[in-house]
C-alpha angles and dihedrals in degrees: 000000000000113000116240123224112255126210097261092053091053093046091051092047091051092049090051092053096041101091094052092045092052088050090050093048091053091050090052090049091054091057110046118177130184131227118326090351097087095123100132091042090048091050093048096050090046091053090049091051091045092052090050091052094245121155111234143156129214141201093069124150098014095330117304101068121110130204116194125188134204111187128203127163115280139081101253125094123195125185130212120195136201128177119230108195137099138210137253095252132124107240122238105174098106090214116152091240092048121147119297093198122079116242092007127103143149093247093153103051097251090135087060092047094051094045091047092051088049089054094049091047090053093045092051091042090058092049099035092125087071095050116105096203143001126301118203117201110202117197102192127197127214106022089149115075098338107059095228090177090078090064092052087054094044092053088059093243090142096045093100094037122106098192139001135205135186135171136208128203109245119202095200090060124077119245106264094039132100127205124216133188120173117206119002104024107152135019133247115254127208129166129206141184123217118199116194122197120199132146124283122230145152113293089235092056107045090157090070093060143034110250111223093189091060091049090050091053091054090049092051090052095044092049090062089063089066088074101030099043110018108040132070105258087222092062107065123224139160133205115189131180101202101171139032123180127182144132135019105219136040095235099046130083106216126222097232140031125192125207128190124195150151139230133199136195139167097222138043090238095057092040088057092053094050089052090054096041098051093053093044096049095043095049097040096043087052090048089052089059100044095258133105129235134196124195125209121190112204122237098235101086132165122208122214111283111233118184116216105246094218094049089044089054091048093049090047093051089052090053092048092052094045100042107012135250093292091064094065120097119188106211099207097188129048121241119240087222116106138227131191091219080087087083091059089049091053087056102039137014112258147118140260111214129203110221117202113249105172116100092195128074093203110026122074117241125224112274128245114280090023115131088233096053120115129174107251113239089210087072095059099081089053094047091048097048094042093052093043094050091047092054095045095044095045091052090049089057095244 
């Protein structure tokens, strides 16, 4: 009978790998790359996997994605996913391993996620004789602003998977804790551009033109009624205009104005109503003021992220056994942030976990997407052990 890995064996294996995983995380942090440009990152992860003797394929999700596999005897397959990309932000952390690339930084912790998954892959490769099935490790590009996860699903990389799990560092949770939210955990995210066309004129003679800036102002105000007057207050939604551009001189009314925004929802029903409402309000408000408006919804969309309750309960039990009852955080409300892991969860049951990243019990930590954010190395042993245990126990049928 094949021997199963016990908790002490996993903990010891994690501690043995930790120094090299911390060093790898710092390397990744120094070389941040944005959506679909993660060439250096993909090469470095591939080299690590090759040196560890781990089978993997490259070229996924428009070119930079990697799928690694560790096989043991057994019919089940579980997938673990990490995102690889960075953000267009100038880093202000001051750490010795800070970004070497101007206006690029790992401000969302994906360097930690990728390093963490590399460690889990090597750990399970070293103990593959004790696995009772197959583990797939998905290193995914373009989570930020491009929803690269949809390409992973479209390529059929989850077709042979029974369950899928991922984690994300979370700065409001203490290191050593893990957050869980069964059901609706994160919102959908869609972006749009509204282009308003009026009639240009001299600023001293507004009656001779149709002011698109004024029309844009009315549209901004009217869009807020979608949430406040058209939606059920028990079904959260958000509509935000984040950018308006118009004009070139202080005494000229321009012909056009452009607005960019985002909207969020926790259900497909509310999301569909927002799609309809934004276009209706923009077009008809413009018409009411003698202008025209066109609405373009951008391609990179994020559906609501819904955790499978059974898989969430399974992962919660793993965390409790590994780190104790005090490590569990029940996140009672969803976040209106979005994650393209939602595509994975539409395809297969699984759970998206929130890994504590704050080293202080009293002081707040910089938020995600903040130029002072840095993934906390102290979270790595918890992330590695949690994901390794989830894979092992799932394959054992627990």
